[in-house]
N, C-alpha and C positions, 0 to 999 in steps of 0.2 A: 220456682216454687220450692225446690230442694234447698236452694241457697238460703231462703228465709227460714226454713226449718233448722238448718245448721246454725244460723245466727241466734235463733231462739234458744237452741240447746246450749250454745256457748254462754248465753246469759244465765242459763240454769246452772251451768258448771261454776260460774262466778258466785252464784248465790249459795250453792251447796258447800263450796269451799270457804265461805265467809266465816270468820271467827271474830268475835268482838275484841277490839284492841284493849290491852291492859290499861292504857292511858290514852289521852287525846281529848279532843273537843267533845263536850257533851251538849248536844243541842236540845232545846225544848221541843215539846210535842208539836207546837204550832209551827216552829221553824222547819222541823222535819217534814211536816205535811206540805207546807207552802213550797219549799225548795224541791221536794219530790215532784210536785205538780208542774213547777216551772221547768225543771230539767227534762221531764217527760214530754212537755209540750214544745220545747225548743226545736227538736228535729222536725216535728210536724209543721210548725210555723215556717221553718226554713224551706222545707219541701214545697209548701204552698207558694211562698214568694218566688222560688225558683221556677215553678211551673207557670206562674203568671208572667214572669219577666223574660223567660227564655224557653227554648224548646227542649231543655234538658230533661231526659226521661229515665235516667239510671237510678232505680230505687235502691240498688245495692249499697251505694255510698251513704244514703240517708239511713238505711238499716244499720250500717256499721256505726254511724254517728249516734243512732238511737241506743245501740249497745254500749257505747262509751258513756252516754248520758246516764244510763241505768247503773253502770259500774260506779259512777260518781255518787249517785243517790245511795248506793249500798255502802260504799267504803268511806265517802266523805261525810255524808249526813246520817249514816248508820241507820238507814231505813229499817232493816230487820230487827235491830234492837228495840226500836219504838213498837214494832208489831208484836214482838215476843212479850214486851213489858205489859201491853194492854190485853194480851190473850194468854197470860200465863196460866189461866185456869184450864187451858187446853194443852197443857204440857205433854200429855200422853199421846197427842196427835202431832208430834214434832215433825215427822217425815211428811205428813200430808200438808201441814201448814207451809212447808217450803215451796210447794207448788203454788199456793195462794200468793206468796210473796213475789211471784213472777208477774203479777197483774199489771204494774206500771209499765213494764217492758212490753208486755202483750198489747196493752192499749196503745203504746207508742208505735209499734209496728203496724197495727191495724189502722191507726190514724194516718200514717205515711201513705199507705195504699189508698186510703179514702181520698186524700187530696190529690194524689197522682193520677187517679182514674178520672178522666175528664169527660166521660160520657154519662150525662145525668140520667139518661133513660134507663141505664142498666146499673147505676151506682148502688142502689139498695141490694140488688141481686148479687152484684160483685162483692160487696162487703159481707153479705151473708156467707158467700162461698169462701172468702178469705178468712173469716172468723172460724169457720169449721176447719179450714186447711191449717190454720195456726194451732187450733186445739188438737188436731189429729196426732202429732208426735207427743203431746203431753198426756194423752189418755193412758198409754201403757205405763208412764211414770206414775200417774195418779193411782192406778190399780196396784202397781208394785209397792208404792209407799203405804197404801192402805194395808197391804199384807204385812209390811214391816212394822207398822204400828200395832197390828194385832199380835204379831210375834213378840213385841216388846212387853206384852202383858204376861208372857210366860217366864219361868225361871231361865236364867242365862244359858245353862247347859241344854235345856229342852229347846229353847229358841234357836240355838246354834244348830242342833240336829235337824230341826224342822226346816231351817233355811237351806241346809245342804240338800235335804230331800226335795225341796221346792225349786232349787236353782234352775234345773233344766226346764220344768214346766213354766217358770216365770220368763225365761228367755224365749220359749216357744209361744208364749201367750199372745204377743202382737200378731203372729202369723196365724194363730188359731182363731182369733176374733177379727181377723182382717176383713172378712166379708161384711161383718156388722159395721166396722169402721168405714168401709167404702159406702155402705148404704146411709151412714150418718153424714157423709160428705155430700152426697147427692141423692135426690129422690129416685127410686128405681121403679120401673114397671116391666111387666112381661113383654117379651118380643112378640109383636102381633103379626109380623110378616111371616105367615106360615110356610111359604115356599122357601124363604131364606132360612128360617129356623130349621127346616128339614135338611137343608144342605149343610148347615152347621152341625146338626146332630149326626149327619152321615160322616163328616170328617172327624168328629170327636170319637165316634164308634170305630172308625178306621184306625185311629191312633191308639185306641185301647185305654184311654184315660177315663177316670171316673170323676164325676162332678155332680153337683146338685141341680144347677139351673143356669140358664143364660138370661141375664137381665139387661135392661136398657137404662142407662143413666139419663135423666132429663136435665140438661144443662141450661135450658131456657135461652135467654138472649145472649149468653156468653159464647155459645157456639164453639165448644171445645171438642175437637175431633180426637178421640182416644179410645183405647181398649185396654183391659187389664184382666189378670186372673188373680184371685185372692182365696186363701184358705189352704192350710197345709194338710188338713184332714179331708179325704175325699167326700165324706158325707156333708160337709158344710162348705165345700169349695164352689165358688161361682165364677163364671166368666161374664165380664161387664163390657158393654159396648155403649158409647155415648150416642145420643140422638143425632148429633151433628155428623157423626161418622156415617150413620145410616142415610142421612139426607144428601151427603156430598160424595159418597163413594158408591161405585157399582157393586152389584152382588158378588162378582168375582173378587173385587178388591177387598170387600169385607171378609170374604172367606179366607183370603190369604192373611189378613191381619189377625183373625181369630186363630188361624193355624200357627202364627208366630207365638201367640199366647199359649197355645197347646205345647209348643216347643219348650217353653219354660217349665211346664209340668213334666214333660217326658225326660228332660235332662236334670230333674230334681233340683231346680234352682231355689225353690222355696226352703226346703230343709237345709240346703247349703248355706243360706243366709243365717240360719240358726247356728251353724258351725262357725261362721264368720263372727258372730257375736261372742261365742265361747272363746275364740282366738283373741278377740279384742280384750276381754276380761283378763285373760292370762297374760297377754303382752302388756296391758296397762299395769298389771301387778308388778311385772318386771321393771317397767318404766319407773314406777314409783320407788321401788327398792334400789335400783341402780343409778337413777338420774335425779328424780324429783326430791327424794328425801336428803341425799347428800347436798344438793343445791340449797335446800331449805335450811340446813344446818350452817352452811357457809353464808347465806344471805337471810338471816332471820328477820330483818327489818323491811323486807320487800315482798309482802304477800301478793301484791298485784302481779309482780313479775313472775313469781312461782305459778300463780294461777294461769297467767298467759301461756306459760310453757305447757301446762296441762292441756289447755285449749288447742295449742299447736299440735300436740300429739293426737288429740281427738279429731281435728280437722284433717291432719295427714292421713290418719287411718280411714276415716269415712269419706274423704273426698279423693284421695290419691289411690290408696290401696283398694278400697271398696269400688271406686270408680273404674280402676283397671280391670278388676274381676267382672264388674257389671257390663262393661263394654264387650268382654269376651262372651258373656252370657247372651248378649243381644245378637252377636254374630251366630252363636249356636242356634238360637231361636229362629233367626232369619234363614239359615240353611235348612232347618227342619221344615219351615213353612213352604219353601219351594219344592222340597222333596215330597212333602205330604200332598200338596195340591197339584204338583207338576205344572205350575203356572208361574214361572219366574217373572214374566213380563207384567202380569197383573200386580204382583207384589212390588215390583220396582215402580210402577205407575202409582201404586198406593202410597209409597214412600214420598214420591214427588208431590202428590196431592196433599199429603199430610204436612209437608213443608209449606205449601201454599196457604192452606186453610189456617194452620196454627201459627203462621208467621215465624217459622223456624228457618235459620240459615241453612242452605244446602251444603255449605262448606264452612269450615272454621280452622283457625290456626291450631297446629298440633299442641302448642302450650296451653291453649284454652281448652282443648278437648281432653287434656289430662285431668281436668277437674270436673268432667261431665260423666254422667252415668251411661249416656248413649253415644255411640260414634256419630259423626256427621252423616247426613243423608248421602253425600257424595261418597264417603268411605264405605258406607253400607252397600250402595249400589255397585261399587267397584268390587267389593267382596263377593257379591252375588254373581257378577260376571266372571270372576276367577273360579267360582264354584262350578259354573256351567262348563268351564274348560277343564274341570277335574284336576286342578293344580294340587299337588301333594300337601302344600302348606295349608290348604283349606280343609282337606279331608280329615285332619286331626280334630276338627270341631264336631265330627260325628260321634266321637267317643267322649269319655270323661276327660276333661282337660288336665294337662300336667299341673297347671296352677292350682287346681282343686285338690289333686293328690298331695301336692306340697303343703297345702293348707291343712288337710286332714292329718298328715304326718307331723305337722308342727305342734298339734295339740299335746300329745304325750311328751314331746321334746320341751315345750314351754313349761309343762307341769313338772318335769324332772329338774329343769333349771331352777324353778321356784323352790322345789324341795331341797336342792343343794344349797341354795342361798340361805335358807332358814334352818339348816342343820346347826 
């Protein structure tokens, strides 16, 4: 799921960085429309043929092919130029229109998942879920772009001051509206098992966290066993549990899984993700000034190459750096779960059960794990066993991690470097 969002956002970066070439082939409207449709459909058709002829099931390769096809539609057939030409009356909505231009790529990704999902009984339900899941990372961009379009109506100086004042709220916005986004993804109902609800209320009270509600996701025939916490503000924070988790896990196991989510709140992982976004903006600014801009002046005729370098930085930050921190956060939440419930065996069995129901590998190669937000089940269980033995290397996870302190310290450092460069 996360890899699809990364590929979708990579396509958005290509689109945002697109600039009409000063010269080149000028296609007619009909040619642009036809070739955009053909190029968008090609990966879907190839995925369909592959599924029919072989047992190949790796959607990531077709998603990458879909990205390449979309880039061809943007740069070779200048799809954005056609769109702007016919909607120039909406010039004041330039930022918002950029999101609309991602539609062919969005349709291509959705089509690939449609043909690769071979269970006709749940295909409609699966596509509805995939549609919402693909739309999820775009919603914050849509809201932010609407704000930017509104600011463009003000004088430049006023718009700049308002943007500075709004930058922190805008970065925190996805985490503030996260409970609404989660409810958009799946239908939610109240937890009806009053005995289990009381147990969960007891451990949340014991932990001292504040939240609004515990809700159950209805996943239908997809049977996705999962739990999550959403909402940076206590008054709108919710704890979510899927119906599949309730059906397939014991009450003790559910209690430990919820305790894990409470661990994310207790260790303030949600506001830390806002800090990670601030660090990304600052480090990306440095990247542009020190690497991207000099390369662009050296290679003025290679816009695709420069954009690819921008995407490599994006993927490195959000897959490698963020993945590294996220895996540390998972270990912190795991440790908190067994200390809060005092039931490590139930949590370890819940992890194994999660692997079985959600078809997750219990172990993975370290190189593959580097690009994941969660450690392997095997590594998490080994971590818990080391915690039971009170090993010193594990105990550091009880406190604020050194990695987080470095992250916080890097904000003024990055800001100072940007200031020095712009002197």
